[in-house]
C-alpha positions as CSV (number, residue, x, y, z in Angstrom):
1,M,-35.1,-32.4,-14.0
2,M,-32.1,-31.5,-11.7
3,N,-29.9,-31.2,-14.8
4,K,-32.3,-28.7,-16.4
5,I,-32.5,-26.7,-13.1
6,F,-28.7,-26.6,-12.9
7,N,-28.3,-25.5,-16.5
8,L,-30.9,-22.8,-16.1
9,T,-29.3,-21.6,-12.9
10,F,-25.9,-21.6,-14.6
11,A,-27.2,-19.7,-17.6
12,L,-29.0,-17.2,-15.4
13,A,-25.9,-16.6,-13.4
14,A,-23.7,-16.1,-16.5
15,A,-26.2,-13.7,-17.9
16,L,-26.3,-11.6,-14.8
17,M,-22.5,-11.5,-14.5
18,S,-22.2,-10.2,-18.0
19,S,-25.0,-7.7,-17.8
20,P,-24.5,-3.9,-17.5
21,V,-26.2,-4.1,-14.1
22,A,-23.3,-6.2,-12.7
23,V,-20.8,-3.7,-14.2
24,S,-22.7,-0.7,-12.8
25,A,-22.8,-2.2,-9.4
26,Y,-19.0,-2.7,-9.4
27,T,-18.6,0.9,-10.7
28,S,-20.9,2.3,-8.1
29,D,-18.9,0.7,-5.3
30,F,-15.7,2.3,-6.7
31,D,-17.5,5.6,-7.2
32,R,-18.9,5.6,-3.6
33,G,-15.4,4.9,-2.3
34,Y,-13.9,7.6,-4.6
35,D,-16.4,10.1,-3.3
36,Q,-15.8,9.2,0.4
37,G,-12.0,9.3,-0.2
38,Q,-12.3,12.8,-1.7
39,K,-14.4,14.0,1.2
40,A,-12.0,12.5,3.8
41,A,-8.9,14.1,2.2
42,Q,-10.8,17.4,1.9
43,N,-11.8,17.2,5.5
44,I,-8.2,16.5,6.6
45,W,-6.9,19.4,4.5
46,N,-9.5,21.9,5.8
47,H,-9.6,20.8,9.5
48,K,-6.2,19.3,10.4
49,D,-4.0,21.3,8.0
50,G,-5.9,24.5,7.9
51,G,-5.8,24.6,4.1
52,N,-2.3,26.0,4.4
53,C,0.3,25.1,1.8
54,A,2.9,25.1,4.5
55,N,1.3,21.9,5.7
56,I,1.3,20.1,2.3
57,S,3.8,17.4,3.5
58,D,1.6,16.8,6.5
59,L,-1.4,16.2,4.2
60,E,0.6,13.6,2.2
61,Y,1.5,11.7,5.4
62,Q,-2.1,12.0,6.7
63,V,-3.6,10.7,3.4
64,K,-1.3,7.7,3.4
65,D,-2.1,6.9,7.0
66,Y,-5.9,7.3,6.4
67,I,-5.7,5.0,3.4
68,Q,-3.9,2.3,5.5
69,T,-6.4,2.5,8.3
70,H,-9.6,3.0,6.4
71,F,-9.3,2.0,2.7
72,W,-7.1,-1.1,2.9
73,W,-8.7,-4.4,2.1
74,H,-7.8,-7.9,3.3
75,S,-7.6,-11.1,1.4
76,G,-11.0,-12.3,2.7
77,D,-12.8,-9.2,1.7
78,S,-15.5,-9.2,-1.0
79,A,-14.9,-7.8,-4.5
80,F,-17.3,-4.9,-3.5
81,T,-15.1,-4.0,-0.5
82,K,-12.0,-4.1,-2.7
83,S,-13.7,-1.9,-5.3
84,F,-14.9,0.6,-2.6
85,D,-11.4,0.7,-1.0
86,K,-9.7,1.2,-4.4
87,G,-12.1,4.1,-5.1
88,G,-11.3,5.6,-1.7
89,Q,-7.6,5.4,-2.3
90,A,-8.0,7.0,-5.7
91,G,-10.2,9.8,-4.4
92,M,-7.8,10.7,-1.6
93,K,-4.8,10.6,-3.9
94,N,-6.6,12.8,-6.4
95,V,-7.3,15.5,-3.8
96,L,-3.7,15.2,-2.5
97,Q,-2.4,15.7,-6.1
98,Q,-4.6,18.7,-6.6
99,Y,-3.3,20.4,-3.5
100,Q,0.3,19.5,-4.2
101,T,-0.1,21.1,-7.7
102,Q,-1.9,24.1,-6.3
103,C,0.7,24.7,-3.6
104,H,3.6,24.2,-6.0
105,N,2.1,26.7,-8.4
106,D,1.4,29.2,-5.6
107,H,5.0,28.9,-4.5
108,H,6.4,29.7,-7.9
């Protein structure tokens, strides 16, 4: 009886791990992090740097600092935390790159 329960539990766990639901949960953590990262970088640009291209190097420093203090995971963190943090980093870097390109194009 115990062997059947173990096999059933193992089969159920394997099915759940390979299902689209498990993948979408992973993706949604990254996406939530990405969205928050974009909002954080946008907030820094608008409120700390005044949306001014003269401050683009400040934005780069501030994004790196924010990532290290808010979107940096530790070895004991869950996969969900890591996924969220990776999304946050990607979202912030995307906004930074957009403004770097915009400011470079405005300058030339």
